[in-house]
C-alpha positions as CSV (number, residue, x, y, z in Angstrom):
1,M,191.8,88.0,83.9
2,L,188.1,86.9,83.5
3,P,187.2,85.4,80.1
4,Y,184.0,87.6,79.9
5,P,183.3,91.1,81.0
6,H,181.7,91.6,84.4
7,I,177.9,92.2,84.3
8,P,177.0,95.0,86.6
9,G,174.2,94.6,89.1
10,Q,172.2,91.5,90.0
11,M,171.8,89.0,87.3
12,Q,168.1,88.2,86.4
13,V,167.0,84.6,86.6
14,M,165.1,83.3,83.6
15,Q,161.5,82.4,84.3
16,T,160.8,78.6,84.3
17,Y,157.7,78.9,82.0
18,L,157.4,79.6,78.3
19,P,155.4,82.6,77.2
20,T,152.0,82.3,75.4
21,G,152.5,82.2,71.7
22,C,155.9,80.3,72.0
23,V,156.4,77.8,69.2
24,I,158.4,74.5,69.7
25,A,159.2,71.4,67.6
26,F,157.5,68.2,68.8
27,A,158.8,64.8,67.9
28,G,155.9,62.7,69.1
29,N,152.2,62.3,68.2
30,P,150.3,65.4,69.4
31,Y,146.9,63.6,68.9
32,L,147.4,60.9,71.6
33,T,144.6,61.2,74.1
34,A,144.9,61.4,77.9
35,P,141.5,60.8,79.5
36,T,142.8,61.6,83.0
37,A,144.7,64.7,82.0
38,T,143.8,67.9,83.9
39,P,143.3,71.0,81.7
40,P,145.7,73.8,82.7
41,P,144.0,76.5,84.8
42,S,143.5,79.6,82.8
43,P,141.0,82.5,83.3
44,T,141.1,83.2,79.5
45,V,139.6,79.8,78.5
46,N,135.9,79.2,78.7
47,P,135.3,76.6,81.4
48,A,132.7,74.8,79.2
49,Q,135.5,74.3,76.7
50,Q,137.9,72.7,79.1
51,A,136.4,69.2,78.6
52,S,137.5,69.3,75.0
53,Y,141.2,69.3,76.0
54,T,141.7,65.5,75.7
55,T,145.1,65.2,74.1
56,I,148.4,65.1,76.0
57,V,149.8,68.3,74.4
58,E,146.5,70.3,74.9
59,S,146.3,69.2,78.5
60,Q,149.7,70.9,78.9
61,G,148.6,74.1,77.1
62,W,149.9,73.4,73.6
63,M,148.2,73.0,70.2
64,V,149.3,72.1,66.7
65,C,150.2,75.0,64.4
66,D,147.7,73.9,61.7
67,G,145.9,77.2,61.0
68,R,142.8,76.3,63.1
69,Q,140.2,79.0,63.8
70,L,139.6,79.9,67.4
71,V,137.1,82.1,69.2
72,Q,138.7,85.2,70.6
73,G,136.9,85.1,73.9
74,M,137.8,81.5,74.6
75,Y,141.5,82.0,74.0
76,G,142.1,85.5,75.3
77,A,145.8,85.1,76.2
78,L,146.7,83.7,72.8
79,F,144.5,86.2,70.9
80,A,146.3,89.0,72.8
81,V,149.6,87.8,71.4
82,L,148.6,86.8,67.8
83,G,145.7,89.2,67.1
84,T,144.1,88.5,63.7
85,Q,147.3,88.6,61.6
86,Y,146.8,84.9,60.6
87,N,143.2,85.3,59.6
88,I,142.3,84.6,56.0
89,P,139.7,86.3,53.7
90,G,136.2,85.5,55.0
91,D,137.1,85.4,58.7
92,D,135.2,87.6,61.1
93,N,138.1,89.7,62.6
94,T,135.8,90.8,65.5
95,T,135.0,87.3,66.8
96,V,137.6,84.8,65.6
97,F,141.3,84.4,65.0
98,R,143.7,81.7,63.7
99,V,146.9,80.1,64.9
100,P,149.8,80.0,62.4
101,D,149.7,77.3,59.7
102,Y,153.2,75.8,59.5
103,R,152.3,72.6,57.8
104,G,155.0,71.7,55.3
105,Y,157.1,74.8,56.0
106,F,160.5,75.6,57.4
107,L,160.7,78.6,59.8
108,R,162.7,81.7,59.1
109,M,163.3,84.7,61.4
110,V,161.9,88.1,60.4
111,D,164.5,90.0,58.4
112,M,164.2,93.2,60.6
113,D,165.9,95.3,57.9
114,S,169.1,93.3,58.2
115,G,169.1,92.6,54.4
116,N,169.6,88.8,54.9
117,D,166.3,88.2,53.1
118,P,166.6,90.2,49.9
119,D,163.1,89.3,48.8
120,A,161.4,90.3,52.1
121,A,159.1,92.9,50.5
122,T,157.5,90.3,48.3
123,R,156.5,87.9,51.1
124,V,152.7,87.2,51.2
125,L,150.6,87.4,54.4
126,P,147.7,85.0,55.1
127,D,145.1,87.7,54.0
128,G,146.9,88.0,50.6
129,T,148.7,91.3,51.1
130,K,152.5,91.6,50.8
131,G,155.0,92.7,53.4
132,P,157.9,91.6,55.6
133,N,155.7,90.9,58.6
134,I,155.6,87.9,60.9
135,G,153.4,85.2,59.5
136,S,154.2,86.0,55.9
137,V,155.1,83.2,53.5
138,E,157.9,83.0,50.8
139,Q,157.6,80.4,48.1
140,D,160.5,78.1,47.1
141,A,162.9,79.4,44.4
142,L,166.3,78.7,42.9
143,Q,168.9,81.5,43.3
144,Y,170.2,83.3,40.3
145,H,173.4,81.6,39.2
146,L,175.8,81.1,36.3
147,H,177.4,77.9,35.0
148,P,181.1,78.5,33.9
149,Y,182.3,77.0,30.7
150,T,186.0,76.7,29.6
151,Q,186.8,76.0,26.0
152,P,189.3,73.1,25.8
153,D,192.8,73.9,24.7
154,P,193.6,72.3,22.4
155,P,190.0,72.2,21.1
156,A,188.2,68.9,21.6
157,S,187.9,66.6,18.6
158,I,184.4,65.2,18.3
159,T,183.5,62.6,15.7
160,L,179.8,62.5,14.8
161,G,178.1,59.2,14.4
162,T,177.9,55.9,16.3
163,S,181.6,55.8,17.2
164,G,184.3,58.1,18.2
165,A,185.1,60.1,21.4
166,A,185.7,63.6,22.4
167,T,189.0,64.8,23.9
168,A,188.7,65.4,27.7
169,V,188.9,68.9,29.0
170,P,192.5,69.6,29.9
171,N,193.7,69.9,33.4
172,N,194.4,73.1,35.2
173,Q,191.4,75.0,33.8
174,T,190.4,77.7,36.3
175,Q,187.8,80.3,36.8
176,A,189.0,83.8,36.2
177,D,187.6,85.2,39.4
178,T,188.3,82.5,42.0
179,L,191.1,80.5,40.3
180,E,189.3,77.3,41.3
181,P,189.5,74.3,39.0
182,I,186.6,73.9,36.7
183,A,187.4,70.4,35.4
184,D,190.1,67.9,36.0
185,S,190.1,64.7,34.0
186,T,192.4,63.0,36.4
187,K,190.0,63.2,39.4
188,T,187.0,61.0,40.1
189,P,183.8,62.1,41.8
190,P,183.5,61.6,45.6
191,P,181.7,58.5,46.8
192,P,177.9,58.7,47.1
193,A,176.1,59.6,50.3
194,Q,175.5,57.0,52.9
195,Y,171.8,57.0,52.3
196,P,171.3,58.3,48.8
197,S,167.7,58.6,47.5
198,T,168.7,57.4,44.1
199,P,172.3,56.1,43.9
200,P,173.8,57.5,40.7
201,P,176.8,55.2,39.9
202,D,178.2,57.5,37.3
203,Y,177.0,60.8,38.6
204,S,175.0,61.4,35.4
205,T,171.7,61.2,37.2
206,I,170.4,64.5,38.5
207,K,168.0,64.3,41.5
208,T,164.9,66.4,40.7
209,S,161.6,66.9,42.5
210,F,158.8,69.4,42.8
211,E,160.7,71.8,45.1
212,T,164.2,73.1,46.0
213,R,165.0,72.0,49.5
214,P,167.7,70.8,51.9
215,K,167.6,67.4,53.7
216,N,164.9,67.6,56.4
217,V,163.1,65.7,59.0
218,Y,159.3,65.9,59.8
219,V,158.2,67.3,63.2
220,Y,155.1,69.0,64.5
221,Y,155.2,72.6,65.5
222,L,153.2,73.4,68.6
223,I,152.1,76.8,69.9
224,K,151.5,77.6,73.6
225,F,148.0,78.9,74.2
226,V,148.1,79.6,77.9
């Protein structure tokens, strides 16, 4: 028995090129120049503009997603894909358009009414309007949450002043809904990460910053313009 169901008809072969408007991550320097690079042939790019393609990535039909403004008539293929959805207030929508500005952002797929993005309706588009459209931005936030608290049994004895100690929270205290342990005085915290930003020896130090974020690595996002 075959592990996968048979696909009727002739299987289509994927094209070897990427479509205009495709975005990729780039791990190098997109501003390195290549004086001998030949610009990609494209009837949608003004020939007088071809000489300006001096970087390696631009000579291969890619540019950085930095929100730059372009002339519609000079980048017809890319304009046909993007339209003016990334334009900002003050742009002339009849003559110019912009590429996406992904500087400092993570990418997230459009919700498409799946419900996976519960705040989709509050996303903000480059022109300032709100909606779950492609190109919209969602600011960082911290999810609603609760911190469980279990009263010690017997109650802790705390002595006020410069001396004295509180009784540790007893073992086997559990959350009512998940029955997971809340505190166990017999267990020690796990070892710190291999490359901690600020090693907290007693786990009393909380790492804080100006945003809520996962661990991440910098890359450039490039968009194909031909």
